[in-house]
N, C-alpha and C positions, 0 to 999 in steps of 0.2 A: 786806439785803432788807427793804422795807417790811412792816410788820405790821399797822398799822390801816387802816381803809378811806380815810381822809384821805391817808395816806401813799402808799397804793396808786393813788390819784388823781393826786397829786403826781408821782410816779414815772412814770405813764403820759403824763402831759403833757410832762414833761421829755424822756422817750423819743421822743415823737411829734416835737417840735421839733427834737431833735438829729438824727434820722434822716429828716426830712421831705423833703430833696432827694434823698437816696439811695432812699427809697421811691418818690418821684415818677418817677424814672428807671426803676425797676424795673418800675412799673406801666405805664409808656410802651412800654418794652420788651416786656412781655407782651402788650399790646394790637396792637402791630404784629407780633408772631409769630403771634397767634391770628386777628386779623381780616383780614390780608393775604393769607391763603391762598386758592388758587385755589377749593377747596371752599367756603370761607365766602362768597366773592365770588358764586359760582354760585348758592348757597343764597339769599343776599340779593336777588339780581337776579330769581330766580324768585318769591320772596315778594312783592316789590314788583309783579311783572306780575299775580299774583293778586290783590292788593289793588286794582290798577287795573281789576279786571274782564276781565282777559284769560283766554279760555277755550282751552284747547289739550289734545289728547289725549296728547301726549309733550313734556313741558317740556324733557326732556334734548335732544332733537333739535333743538328750537327755540332753545335756548340755543347749540348748537353752530353752527347756521346763522346766528345773529346775530353770532357771533364770527368767523365765517369770511366774512362778507360784507364786502367792501371798497369796493363802489360802490353809489351809491343806485339803487334799481331802478326809478326813474322818470327822473331827470335824469342819471344816470351820473356824478355828482361823486364824488370821493374822500371816503369818510366818515372822521370823526375821532371819537376818544374823548377828551373834554376833561371837565375838572372841572365847567365851567360850560357852559351851552347856548350854542352857536354855529349859524351857518347850516349848517355841514356836521356837526353833531353827529349821530351814528347814533341812530335811534329806531325803535321797533316801531310800525308803523301797525295799528291794529285798529278793528273795527267795534263801535260802542258798543250796538248792539241786543243784546238778551237772547236772541232766538230762535235765533241762529246756534250749531251745535256747535261750531264752531272759527272764532273771530272774527279771527284774524290775517290781514292782508291782505298786506302788504309790509315789508320793511326800508327806510326812507327817511332822507333828510337832515332835518334840523329845518325847512329852509325847504319842501320839499315836503310835509311832514306838516301844516304849518301851512295849506297851501293846499287840503288835503282838507277 
């Protein structure tokens, strides 16, 4: 076991490089286990809505409504959930004025939301 400060630094450096790939896999596994839970996804989505200025009395009910809506409320196309925005990606339409108590209007496709 290393005794001097220089030996300790050398030992830590060697240990790090020796176990780099194994630790990388452990971190990736941890992130997948923690970040991909439904509770985490819900929390992040609601946080993003609040950051965008969406005002709502019951975010839990709104989240459930968004998840369960399958068709656009304006053009009735089937909504998709994609990593990247497409014309049919589901989005939450809201009024940007600050005066409303609840400013959520509809759940629309990206195409209809851009028209508003």
